[in-house]
Structure formats: C-alpha cells, structure tokens
N, C-alpha and C positions, 0 to 999 in steps of 0.2 A: 193550955195544950185548948183548945175547942171541943163543944161537947158534942158528940154522937149527932149528925145533919137529921135533920125529919125532912128535907125538902134536897133537890140536886137537882143545879140548873148547869144543864147541856150548853156548848159554845156563851159561857159567861162574859170572854172577854168580848164578845160584838155586840152590837148596836142596841139591841132588843135586851138582849142578855142582862147586858150591865145594870140597865135602868130595872130590869125587875130584878135582880139581886140587890141592890140597893134598897127596893120598897122591901124585899121580904123582913132582910136585914133589922130593917126600921120595923116592921111590928113583930120582933122580938123572934123571930123563927133564927133556929139553928140550919146552916146552909152550907153546903157542897158545895164551890163552883169547880164545874168540870171542863178541864181547857186543855188544849193540844199540846201547846207549849210547855206545860206542866211548869217547875217551878221559876222556869225564867218568863214567866206571865204574873208572876204573884206579885212582884213590888208595883210592878204598873197598876194591877188591881187594885191593891189594897189604897193607895196610895189617891186612884181613882174616888174609890168610895167613900176614904175620907174627906175628901174636896165637898162631896155631896152630901154630908154630915149621915153617911150611914155607919152605923158602927162595927168595927171588924171581930170583936172580941168572938162570936159567935159562930164566924168564919173559915171553910177551910178552903183549900186548894189541892185537888186529886189530876194527878195526868189523867186523861182518856183517852182513845180514836174512835170515834164512832162507826169507822171504818172496817174497825176488825171484830169478830164475836167478841165477846163478856166485853166491849166496849175498850180492849186491851187494859181490863185492871191487871195490877199483880196481888198479893194475897191481901197485904196490909193495907189497899186501897178498899180490895173486896169489903174486906171485914168493916174497915172505919162506916161502907155506906150501907151497911147490913140493915141498919133501921131506919132506915130512907120513908118517907111513907108518900111523897109527891116528889112527879120527876118532870123535870118542864125542858122539853127539846127546843132549844133556840140556833139551837146548831144547823148550820145550813151553807151552802156555799150560793154566794147570790154576786154573780160576776156576770155581762153579757159576751158570748163568743165561748163561751164552753165549751170543750168538746162533747159528746154523748157522753162515754164513759166516765169521763170528770166527773159531770155533774152529776150521773148515777150514780159514784161513790158514797158521796156523803148524802146529797139527801133521798134517795131511794135508799141503797144498801146502809147507809145510816140510822133511816127512820126502823127500819126493821131489826138492827140488829137493837135497838136503844129497846123496842118492843119487847122483845126477847129476853135483853136483861133484868129486863123491869117483871118480866112474869113472875123473876125468880124470886122479889123479893116478900117476906113473908107479911110485912105491914101495908103492903102497896094499899093506896087509900086511889087514886086518882096518877095518869098518863097524862101530862098536857106538849099536844104537836102543837106546832105553829107554822103555818104553812101561809097563801097567800088567797087573795079574796078571786082570783081570776080561776081559781078553779071550778066554779060553777058553772062558766060557761064553754068546761068543754068535757067531751064524753069523757067518760073513766074506765072507757073498755080497754082490750089491749090494743082492738084495730087503730081506735078515734088518738090514742096518746103516741100511736107511732107517726100517724097523718101530721101528729101538733110537733113533733122533734124535727118532723120536715119542714113542718110553716111556719113556726113559731123562736124556734131554736132550743138549745138544750137546757137553760136554765127555767125556762115554765113548765114544760114537759114534761121535765123532772117533777116539779113541785105538782102537777098534778098526776102522777104516775104513783107520788110517793102516800098522796092522799088515798089514791087507793088502796094502795099498799095496807097503808094502816088500820086502814076499817075493816079490810077482810081480816086481818091478822087476830084485830079487837075480839070481831063479831066469830072470829070462829074460837077463838080461844079463851072468850067469855071475860078480855079485860076491859076493866073501867079505866075507858080512853074520850077526851074531849081534844077536839079540832078546832084551834081558833087561827081563824083566817084574815088578818089583819089586812087592810087596805095600805095602801102608802102610808107611810110611816114617817111623819116628817119630825120637826125637835121639840122639845122641853115648851110645854104653852106658856110659861113664863117667863126662860131663858132665853129660848130657841135653839138652845143647844143640841144637836144633831150627830155627824160624827159619818154619816154616811151621805154621802154624793153622787149615787147614781139615780137614774131613773128621771121623776119628775124634778130632782137639785140639778141634774143638768140643763132642761129646759130653763132655769131659772140661770141660771149661767147664762146660756145663753142668751137672753131675754136684757140680762146685767150686763153682759159684754155689746150690744147692740145691734147684734148678729142676728135676732129674731124677727126675721122680714116675713113670714109669712108662718101662721099658726096651724099648728097640724091637727087634724080634725075636720069637726063643723061645730054647727050650735050645741050642738044634742049630748058631745064628745064630755064623758063624766068620768074625772079621774077622782076617786074618792077621798078623804087624806084623813088620818088620825091621828092625834101627839102620839109622842112615845110614851110620855109621864100617864097618860089615861087609859095605854095600853098595860104599860105595868101594872096599872094599879087593876083594870081589868083580870087579864092572867093571874097576880095572886088570890084572887077571890074566886078563882074557877074550880078546883078544888074540892074545896068546903064547901060547896054550894051545888055543883052538880052530881046525879048519881046516875046507876044503875049502868048501862053498856056504852056504846056509842053516843056523844053529843058535841053537836056541831057549833058554833058561833062565828056571824060576820061583823069583826067588829070594826066599823066606820062611822063617820061622819055625816049622817044624809043631810046636814045642810050644807056640807060643802059647794060650791057655786061650779059652775060646769064648765070644762076649759076655759071656754074665750074671757069669761066673768073674773074667771079664777086671776088669768095672767092680765086680764087688765086692771083689778087690785093689785097685783103686785108690780107689775109697770108703774101705777102711780106711786104705791110707796117706794121704789127705788128711783123714781124722780127719771125713767124712763121711758122712749115710744113706748106703745101697746104694738104690736102686725094688726092692722088696719082690715088685712085680708086672712082666710084661709086655704089649706087645699088637703082635698078629700084622702084620708088615709088610700084607698086603693089607688090613686095614682101615687103615693108615698112609696108605696111597693114595689112599683113598677122604674121611679126612680133612682140613679146613686145617688148614695149618702156624701159623698161632695158636693151636690149641689141642694138635698133635705136639710143635711148638717142634723138626723135624728137617727140614735140609732135604731136599725130594722128590729131589733128585738123588744122595744120599747112600740110597736106598733098593735100589738095584739090586743095593747094596755087601754089606746084612744078608740074608747067603745061608748054607746048610748046604753049598755045596761045597765039594769039596777039590783040590787041586792035584798036577799030574804034578811033582816036585821032584828025580827022577831026575837028569837031567843036572845040575841044578847041583849036586846032593851031589856030583858024580862030582865037577865038577872043582873045587867048594870044598876035598875031601877030598886032592885030588892039588896040592893048592897049600896045606895046612897049613891051611886057614883051619874055623872052628869061628865058630855063633852064641854070643856073649854069654848069659849066664841071661836071659831073658826077663823073667823080671817086676822084676828088678834094675833092668833097662833101663827098663822102664814106669814105674816109681819115680822113676825121676832124670829121664826126660822127667817126668813127672807136677811136678814140684819146679820144672825151667827151666819149663814153663808157666805155675804159678803165678808165678813170679822172674820173666818177662817180661812178666806184664796177659795175658797170651794171645795179644799181641803188641801190648796195646795202650802199654805202655812205653818210656821212653828207653832207652836202654841203662845199665847199671847193676851192681852187684855182686851175683850173683846166689849165691839159697840154698838152701835145703831144709827138709822137714820131720822131725821129732824126736822120740820120745818120751819125754814130761818129764810127770811126776806125773800117769799114766794115762790125757793126752793132748798130739795133737801138733801142737808149739809149731816156728814158723818161725825158725828161726836164719841169719845172717850173720855168718862169722867163727870163730873159734878159741874151742871150748870145753873143751879142754885144759888150754892156757895164758893165758887172755886178762891184758892189762896193764889192759884199762877194758873194765865191761860199762858197756852204755847204754841204759837204758829209757824206750822214748818216752813221751809224753801224748796227751792227743785232741785232737780227733778222729784225729789222725793213726797213723803206723803206723813200724815202726823204720826204714825210708826217712827218716825227718825225722833219723836222727843221721849219713850216711850222709856227708856233705863233713865233718862234725867229724873222723869216722873216718878218713877218706883225710889230715888233716892230721897228727891224731896220731904219737909218736912211738914207739908198739909194737904188739901185738896187741890187735885191739877180738875181742869178740863183743857182737851186737844180736839179741836179738830181736824176736817182736810178743809182747805183754804176753798172757795166754790170753785167749782170747773175742773177742781184738778181734785189729784188722788181717787177718793171714794167720792165725793162730793157731788151732786150737782150743779150745770153753771146757774150763776144768780143773774137777775136783769139789772142790780144797782150795782157801785163801786164796792169793793173789796172794804171799805171803810164803813160804809153805809149797812153791807152784810154783819158786818162785826163788834157796829152800835146794836142792830135789832139780836144778835146772840146772848152778846152780854146785857140786852137790859131785862132779864129776868134775875140776875144774880142780887143776891143781897148783901157782898160784900167789893171789898175796894181790891181787887187781886193784882200781882205784879205781873205785868204783861212784857212776854218774852216772845219775840221774835226773830227766824234764821234767815241772814242772805234775804229773801226777796219776799219772807214774812215779814220782815222788820218795816216796809212800808206801811203797809196797816196798819203795825202795831202803834208806831209813831203818828200818823194822822188820828188814831183814835183818840192819843192820848192828849195830841192837841185840841182836841175836837169834843172831850168831857175827862178836863182835868181831875173834874172832880169824885169819879170814879174808876181811878188808877192809882194807885199807890205808888209803883214804880216801873221802871222800863229800863229792862236788859236786852241790849239788841246783839246779837251772838252770829261775827261774820259777814255784817251790814254790807250786801253787794254795792252799796251807791256809794261805799268809801274806797271801795278795791282802787288801786292807784290805775292800775292795767286791767286790760280787759280780760279774764279768768275765761277758760275756755267754754262754761254753763253763759256769759255773757257773750262773747262772738259769735252764739249760735243765730244762723241763718233759718228763715219758715222750711223748705227745706228740709234742715235736718229733722222735722216730724218723724220723717220715715223711718230716721236712723231711730229714734225714741219709738216708735212704735213696734218696731222688731226686737226690743231688748231685754234682753234673758238678765238675770241676775249678776253672773258674771262680767257682760258687756257695761254694766249699768257701775259694778263695784270700780272696773276699768278706766270706764269712760269720767268718775266720779275723782278719780285720783284716791279712792280707798283702799284701792289693793283686793286682790285675789281672793283672800282671806275674808273679807268680807262680802263674798259671796253669799254663805249664806246667811247672813243676819235678818233677821225677822226684815228691819225697815227696808232695806234692799230689795229684800224676794220681794216683796210689799208693794214698791214702789214701782218697777220692775213687770208685774202684772197687770197694775191699773193702767200702766203706758198703753196698754193694747187693749184697754176700753174706744168701743169707738170716740172718735172725737178727741182724747184725752191725751196725745203725743200732741195734737194741734195746739190745743189749747196752754198743754207747757209749753213749748218751741214760742207761741205769740206771750208769754209772760215772760219767759226769758229775754226776749227781742225790747220789749217795753222796757224791760230793766236796763240795757245799757245805754240807752237814749241820752242824752248828755242832760236835755234840760228834766227830766224826769229826777235825775243823780244830784243836779242842784238844788234844786226846789226841796228836795227831800234833804241834802245839806242843810239847808237854811232852815228846816225845820227841826231839825238835831240842836243847831246851835241857841235857836229860842225856847228847847223844849220847858212845859210848864212842871215837869215832875222829874224827879231824880232818877240820872239817867246810868249806867254802866254799857260799857261797849265789852264784849268779850272776844278774842283772837284767837286762832288758832299761831303758833308759831312759822310757820311755815305759810300762810293765809295774811299776809300785813295787811293793816289797813292805814289810810291816809286822813289821818286827828287832826294834820296839821291846824290851826287856828280857833279847835274848838277847845271849848272847858268841860272836858267831858273825859273822867277816867278810863283808862285802857288797862283791863287785864289779858296778860296773853298766855294762854296756855301752851306749856312745853309740848315737843314735838307733835302738835294738831297741825290739820289741816282746816281745810274751807268746814269740814264736819265733825269740829268739837264735843257736838253733843252726841257722835255715835263712837270715835274713838276715842274721848276721856270724859265719860259723863259724870266720873264724881267732881270732876273738877269742875266741871260747869254746872253741878248741882251746888256745890259750894259758896261759889260766886250768886250765883241767882238767889239762893236763900240766905246768906249775909246781903243781898240787894234789898232784901223785904227785911229782915233786922231793924236795919239802917230805917228805911221807910218809916216803918213801928216804933220806933224811937224817936223819931224827928215829929212824927205824929201828933 
C-alpha cells in the first residue's frame, strides 16, 4: 500500500497532469492522482508512468469530481488525503465550442471547489492553479468577462473568470496560492511526445496536409510555446519556492519565433510549402470557418502581445531550470504529431523526418546499424511493416518511400534515394521489399551487392501474372485514393473489414489525404504495371548478385517460372502477408538472414 501522499495532482490523466505526476514521483514524492474516472483510469495511468520511467510505488489513485463540493471525496479518500501539503490543480476542460455552463462547471466552479477543499488541509503549503497565458490580455472584472464570453468563446472566457475567482478567494481567505500561466504547451523537448492536438497543433496539421494556404495574423503575431517537460519541472518547483499569498508566473519561451517564422521553420522541417501570404485577424473574424479553416476561438491567441515573465525567470533561475532549444523542441513535436496521425492513430513506434537525397524522409528505427531494412508497398506506408519488425531478431529501419506516406518527394530515382538513406549504415542489412517496394530494393542490391546481405521480396508486383486491382489503377483513380477511409482502403486492398482498425491501414488512409499524396501513389501504381518495367525487374531478379527469397501469399501467386529463386508460400494469405501473417513473414526474413550470415 502506498504511503500517505504529500502532493495531490488533480487532472492527473490530462496532458499536463500526467507529466507533472511523473516528475513528482521521480523526485521521490508520495503523490495522489485525482482522476474523475477513478479505478477505471488507474491501469492506464500506471502503465503510462512506468513507460516514462516514473516509479509507481508511492502513487495512489483517488476518485475526485471537482465540479462538486468537497471534490466528491468519500470518507476513506478524504482521510487518505489528510496529510497533503501541495495541491496542483491541472484539471480543466479544454475544447473549443463549449457551452458557457459546461466550461464554467469545470474551469470556474471546479477551481473554486479546489480552493475551498484545500483550505481545510491542516498542513497546506501551497495550491498551484494552472490557467492560461492569455488571462493577462483580458479584464478580470465581471463586465469584461461577460463580453469575453460573447467575443472569444467559453473556453478562454472561463479561464479568465477562473483566474479572477481564485485570486479573490485566496486573498480573502489568506490562502497560499500560485497561479501558473503557461503558453501553448508542446510536446516533450527530447521525444516530442504530446497527447494534445488542439490549437497550434491544428495549424501544424493543416500545414502538414498542404492546406494552409494563408497564414493567419501578421508579421508580429506571437504564439509562444513551452515544452511540457520544462513546464512539469517548473510546476514541481513552485510549492517549495513560492512564499506568501498570491503569486503568479507566466511560463513561456520568449525565444519562440513570431508565428510566420515559426510556421516557416516547421514547413521546412516537414518538407512542405510554407504559406506565402497572411490574412489579418480582423478579416478572419468576418469570414466563415469553411473558407479560413481557422477555429474562431483560436483567433484571440493570434496577437502581438508580450508577457511579463520576470517572476517565472527568477524562479527557474533559482531552481537551475532552462528552456530547451525551442526550434529543436518544435521539430520533435511536429515529428510526433505526424507519427500519432495528430491523434487519429492507435499507439505505435514513433518515427521522425530526416533529410535524405534533398527531401524529408520519414524513418522509424535504426539508421546507423540496421540489421533489416523494410520497404513498403502501395497504397500503404512504413506502418505496414511494424508487426513484422516487432518480431525480428535485430534492429530495423523502416522508411516511407519518397513522395509516399509521410515522406516528401525526392528529385532523384528511388534507388538513388535508397543508396543515400543507407550510406551511414555500418552493417550489411537484409533488404526487404513488398509489392512495388521490391523494385528499389532489387535495384539497390544490383548497384551495391557488397552492402546487402540478402534480399527478401514479399509479393513482388512485377511477378504477378495477372494485373491485380492495384496494378490496373488509372491516374483518375487518385480521386478515389484521396477519399479513402480506413474501411474503404481495407476493402480496396482486399484485407477485409476487420483490417480497418489496423494502424497500418488507418495511417495509409490518413496520409493519402495529404496534398498530392494520392496522385503520387496512383502514378507509382500505374508505373508498376508497364510491361517494360516488369520485364526489366524480372531480368534483374534472374541475375541478382545476392541471395534472394520470394515470399508470397497463397491467394496471391506469382509467376516465377524460369527463375532459380526459392519461393515460400504463406498459407491463407493474400497480397499483404506482412499484415495478415506477420509471424510467418518474420520467420522467413529471419531465416534468410541466418543463411546469409552462415554463407558469409
């Protein structure tokens, strides 16, 4: 049983709350996590904390509902929390389009209930209330807040009202209160991990999709950011360093570039065009959202205002805290947003975008010393290999092919791009290709036989005796590809409806909606059916200078006549055995690697 907690984190399963919880536990605190879901949320929270190297032996989870007086604590929970010294209120309702009462119930009444409950703690040292940096830009008087609800929407107005409410209560009752006003919180500075996809993240998503034609705001628009790990460390320091009554800290990285420069940096990192023109915020307010693609409640954040960060800097300096380099943090955050499908994908191995052959290539895995390099087919992306990669006995490198999936187009042939991708490798990996991905793998093996241990070609498109639906595609079919949902894509590829929830299918459907992605996929598929291309690849296979194994599905046979190449058939599989029979495919790849090592 965990010891009595010295700290309580409310909203512990939220974005900021769970990072703060991990930080406090790593520092040796005994912490109670206040969650609305109670026991149902505990396994998820403990698993997340363990995955982030936070000890859980000093963690307890209690059911709370801050919208109710006394936080809706039962007798046992109230007694368990009796020795709490520090109360961190990270609980809030963050969503645009909220009704006024819905927002107020959590953000205003909830904050009031937290202070009222904390006032009854005999050993209370500090209440830390988290709000938002824009509270400085709005009047906290009742008339000003009423106007704000009408003008800016319920979320921002409720945060301003909450700020005024907790200040007044703390001053009236003499409560030790610290208000922390963070700016836009982005992902972890080292891993990019976020878990929140509103606000600036939506701008990044629109940019990534190629749909950010006009930049909202102007040259002086300042949307400051703070990395979530820096914020968590700052919050953990506050109770022990603030003294006296009400204190307030604006926590933001003042080196954040102005919005046009910030977006340009992210566009360069993502390998997408940056918008060349901007549109004033005043005009955006008058235009419909269908035209602007901007959430109206984000418009108040598009301002040139600057903020008084002196107290936050002083506390951080005393605690030895420094903001991580903001551009690096932004790039890693953008990588993770892409890896997570901006919240649309189930968990998977996160990757990142790297310069290869003059373009941005999305990579997952080990580039310096891969044992296996896995090239995807169409219309999927590198996610289609992850079930196999998890079963292999060595390190893997899984890229998205240039111009496909999450990778930007390259100005060089795929085999030249592949040679540059593998140039840093200190190993001789087994090169694995699927369907259309077999072509660059085969050409690379011919051009660099001394750098490839073996070749495994899974369902090579150029050996299919009858044109499959994928090979019969015409350029106009790009319109259908661009409208793919996971369900439609699962049906189109013959995987069946049950595959619609697979991460690989969901990822491919999502990425086909990017600007130009469907057209590039259609062009690749059309090229794969050309007789001259098929004949050239067949001839290369016949004279391949490295050991080759063909792996095909029972229901997707190939014409290997006249080729002295072993063919392994995967029972009951079709064109995508790496998805439907990952273990069997992994075993064949591992066997090919073992044979290559034995022969070397």
